[in-house]
C-alpha positions, 0 to 999 in steps of 0.5 A, a space after each residue: 818525353 825524348 825518344 831513347 834512340 832519337 837520332 837513330 829513329 830520325 836517321 831511319 826515317 831518312 833511310 825510308 825516304 824512298 819508301 815514303 815516296 813509293 807509298 805516296 805514288 801508289 796512293 796517287 795512282 789510285 784515282 779515288 775521285 770524289 764525286 762520285 767516290 771511285 776506288 775507295 776500297 782499293 785505297 783502303 786495302 792498300 793501307 790495310 795490307 801494308 799495316 797488317 804485317 806490323 801487328 795492326 788489326 785492320 777493319 774495313 767499314 762501309 758507311 752504308 746509307 750516307 749520301 753518295 753511298 751505293 753499290 757502284 760507289 760504296 763508301 769504304 773506310 779503313 781503321 787499323 789499330 796496334 796495341 802497345 805492350 802496356 796500357 796508355 793513351 791512343 794516338 790516331 793518324 787520320 787521312 782522307 783517301 778521296 781526291 777532287 777531280 783533276 780538272 783542266 790545265 795539267 802539264 803532267 798526267 794527274 794520276 801517273 805520280 811522276 817524280 821531277 825535281 824532288 817532287 811527286 806530281 799528281 792529283 792528291 799528292 799534296 791533299 793529302 796522300 803524301 801526308 798519309 804516306 808520311 804518317 804510315 812510314 812514321 809509325 812503322 819507323 817508330 814501331 821498328 825503333 825498339 822503344 817501349 810503346 804503351 797505349 795504342 796507335 791507330 791509322 785510318 784512311 777515310 772517304 768523302 772529306 772533299 764532300 763534307 766527310 759524311 761517309 768518312 770521319 763523321 760516320 765513324 765519329 757517330 759510332 764512337 771511333 773518334 771519342 774517348 776512351 778509344 782515342 785520346 789524340 788525333 793528328 790529321 796530315 792535311 797540307 798546311 805546310 811542314 812548319 805549321 801546326 793547325 789547331 782548327 778551321 773556320 766554319 762554313 754555311 753553304 746555301 741556295 737562294 732561288 728567285 721566282 719569276 713568271 715565264 713569257 715570250 722573250 719578245 714580250 718580256 713585259 708580260 712576264 717577270 724575270 727571275 734573273 733580274 730579281 737575282 741581279 738585285 740580290 747580287 747588288 745588295 750583296 755588293 752594297 750591304 754584305 761584302 762591306 760588312 765582312 771586313 769589320 770583324 776582328 778574330 782571335 783565330 790565327 787563320 792563314 792566309 791573312 786574307 781569311 782572317 775575316 768572314 768571306 762570301 763566295 758565289 759558287 754558281 749561278 743558274 737562270 732560265 732555260 738551259 742552252 743546247 750543246 756548248 761552244 760552236 755546237 750550241 743551239 739557239 736559246 729558247 726565247 723565254 723570260 726566266 721564271 727561276 734563277 738559282 744562286 749557290 753561295 759559300 759563307 765562311 765563319 769566324 769562331 766569334 760569329 753565331 751561325 743563327 745571326 749570320 742566317 738571320 742577316 741573310 734573310 733580312 736582306 732578302 726580306 728587304 728586297 721583297 718589300 722594295 721590289 714588286 713581284 720579288 719572291 725567293 726561297 732560301 735553302 741550307 745545303 751544308 753548315 759547319 761551325 768553326 772549330 779551334 782547339 786550345 793551343 796548350 793541348 798535349 797534341 799541339 805541344 807535342 807537334 810543336 816541340 817535334 817541329 822545333 827538333 826536326 826543322 830547327 825553327 819555331 812552328 807557326 800555330 795557325 787555323 785553316 781557311 777551309 774546313 777539314 775533318 777536325 769538325 767531326 772529331 770535335 763536334 761529334 766525337 767531342 774530342 778536343 785534342 786534335 790538330 792538322 799537321 803534314 807535308 804539302 803546300 796549302 795553296 797547291 791543293 786542288 790546283 793543276 800540277 799539284 805536287 808534294 815535296 819529297 823532302 817535306 814528306 820525310 821531315 813531316 814523318 820525323 815530326 809525326 814519329 816524335 810527336 806520337 812517341 811523346 804523346 804515348 809516353 809522356 804528354 797524354 
């Protein structure tokens, strides 16, 4: 349904570009780094205090007892809800408030939120505080437009997305915050590019393989059994058996970039033997020992056509095969995290509304895509059983977690227009 004063609404968002930018800067300047989970309450209160004067009822919710929650690093979330003049559906905008560590390689201070060449630089600018700022101002402009808004609008700022979302959306979903009849449509302004509507994501299995050995003096390795050598055999089996098979599986998921339209396997880390003392020029000499343990952490991404149980069975079959082939080969396999793929149907109301809004604002057909990595749609789908969920927001996906991360100011403004039009359509006509 077309907004009765659509041109005025879009013009008002143009006029609020400085507001969007300032809000994004204020959020970026709060270093809500996860892990460990710092300054969540500060981010939550910044959002809540802004929305309360607009008639939103604001609740601050701590996910007590989830992994990572402590009195030093409490897992705070904020949910703000504004009821309309009459009954109708609820449109919910969800953004995560945590960011990854800045890391090395920055040429600008990561939490200064510096503006240069039409961009806001800083950790979280792209992923996803720029999107959260755009959503807030989009909703404010829609409320101020004077059009009758049935139903309800919700905005949430949630934690722990970067570490799986257990203290944020998952915790809320388990308590009914992302299920009907409370919520009908969800838009998550993740950085999937301003002209793309994301309908889902691949799945993930994080696991740990540990090979066992027997310790001995490094001068007499024949008296021991090197766990590192056993792990080398695992890596060789990956190269010759697992990796070649990954490219042979077609998918209906429109994943971007195209290289992620197959399953992938990444080795996140490898640790073996005794730890060295110090680092670099200050490092001490290593202990002269045969490694009795070696640990590998892997990241296996899944397509929607794959069965996680079968994927795990293939991994175990590979390891069991090595146990039969190699004398002394012993291993353990441990699950760290598993998320099944999620993909909402392209004809869902939220997909149609966002796509129509992109056509109106940008004048081109949006690409309907899936994300290579997971985001909080997984919990809304699997726990909340709510299918009408997409990711749409400003930000360039490839910049997420990079040094000198930034968001284009013009993209924040354009995405705010799209979100405002989509929300109006869902509240009044599409829901």
